[in-house]
DOKELO-836917 format. One record per residue (C-alpha): x, y, z. Coordinates in steps of 0.05 Angstrom, whole numbers, padded with zeros to 5 digits, always signed. Example, Ala and Ser with C-alpha at 12.3 -4.5 7.8 and 13.67 -1.06 7.14 Angstrom:
2
+00246-00090+00156;+00273-00021+00143;
This chain:
145
-00303+00080+00082;-00229+00095+00078;-00180+00040+00057;-00115+00048+00095;-00050+00010+00089;-00049-00032+00153;+00023-00013+00168;+00002+00061+00173;-00042+00041+00231;+00018+00009+00267;+00000-00062+00249;+00066-00100+00243;+00058-00124+00171;+00115-00089+00135;+00170-00130+00102;+00214-00121+00164;+00159-00141+00212;+00144-00071+00236;+00087-00022+00231;+00090+00052+00214;+00040+00083+00263;+00037+00158+00260;-00002+00199+00311;-00021+00251+00258;-00053+00197+00214;-00089+00167+00274;-00117+00235+00291;-00142+00247+00220;-00176+00179+00218;-00207+00184+00288;-00282+00173+00284;-00281+00153+00211;-00296+00085+00181;-00230+00052+00163;-00215-00013+00127;-00143-00033+00141;-00112-00076+00087;-00044-00106+00073;-00045-00134+00002;+00023-00167+00012;-00001-00209+00070;-00067-00223+00033;-00025-00248-00025;+00007-00300+00021;+00074-00266+00035;+00101-00276+00105;+00119-00223+00155;+00176-00210+00159;+00195-00223+00085;+00249-00207+00036;+00245-00135+00012;+00215-00129-00057;+00218-00075-00111;+00188-00068-00180;+00237-00085-00235;+00213-00079-00308;+00141-00088-00286;+00155-00149-00243;+00158-00150-00167;+00224-00181-00149;+00255-00196-00081;+00324-00174-00062;+00341-00248-00068;+00321-00248-00141;+00257-00287-00132;+00196-00263-00173;+00138-00248-00126;+00093-00215-00178;+00040-00269-00171;+00034-00258-00096;+00029-00183-00104;-00025-00189-00158;-00063-00241-00117;-00059-00196-00056;-00085-00136-00096;-00143-00178-00123;-00161-00203-00054;-00157-00133-00025;-00204-00108-00080;-00251-00166-00064;-00251-00147+00010;-00266-00075-00010;-00326-00096-00051;-00363-00108+00015;-00358-00034+00032;-00372+00034+00002;-00300+00057-00006;-00291+00130-00022;-00215+00140-00016;-00150+00105+00001;-00091+00126+00044;-00032+00082+00026;+00042+00074+00044;+00085+00111-00007;+00144+00075-00039;+00114+00006-00027;+00113-00042-00086;+00040-00054-00067;+00016+00013-00042;+00061+00067-00071;+00016+00118-00104;+00067+00166-00134;+00135+00137-00117;+00165+00068-00114;+00236+00043-00103;+00274+00039-00169;+00289-00036-00167;+00363-00029-00150;+00352-00041-00075;+00395+00021-00063;+00341+00065-00031;+00330+00107-00094;+00259+00123-00113;+00226+00138-00179;+00157+00159-00202;+00112+00099-00204;+00055+00062-00171;+00050-00003-00134;+00008-00062-00155;-00051-00048-00108;-00049+00027-00116;-00051+00018-00192;-00113-00025-00185;-00148+00027-00143;-00130+00084-00190;-00156+00042-00249;-00222+00035-00211;-00226+00110-00201;-00213+00108-00126;-00175+00170-00103;-00108+00147-00073;-00066+00189-00026;-00003+00173+00013;+00023+00191+00081;+00068+00240+00044;+00007+00280+00020;-00035+00286+00082;-00054+00357+00062;-00087+00331-00002;-00119+00274+00036;-00149+00321+00088;-00174+00367+00033;-00208+00308+00000;-00242+00290+00065;-00270+00360+00075;
């Protein structure tokens, strides 16, 4: 089973109410068992919602409100959902404060990115689940082979 950020499948769950469906990802996943998850929605955040970034280890909205609890709750509920399946790998949305696997926004809400991992991606990595992003499809495909 492959865990996939729901937004990468085109499900409109991103902070701005959109999805991020990519034909190349759909082609790679065709015929495979996929578990779509959006930890932010699972954590109780609405769609659309205020953009959030990680600032000093906390997930803060552009409006200054601390959403760390919702992000942690969402990651925990996503892990709970995963426990019902034999998950071998995850394909997550890069730069997301939940799903970023290598890069996240720097907390300045200026579009700059830094090395870092989102709350859910960190949990998966800690569990030993290989995590890839849509920016490393080559590595993801190699893993699947």
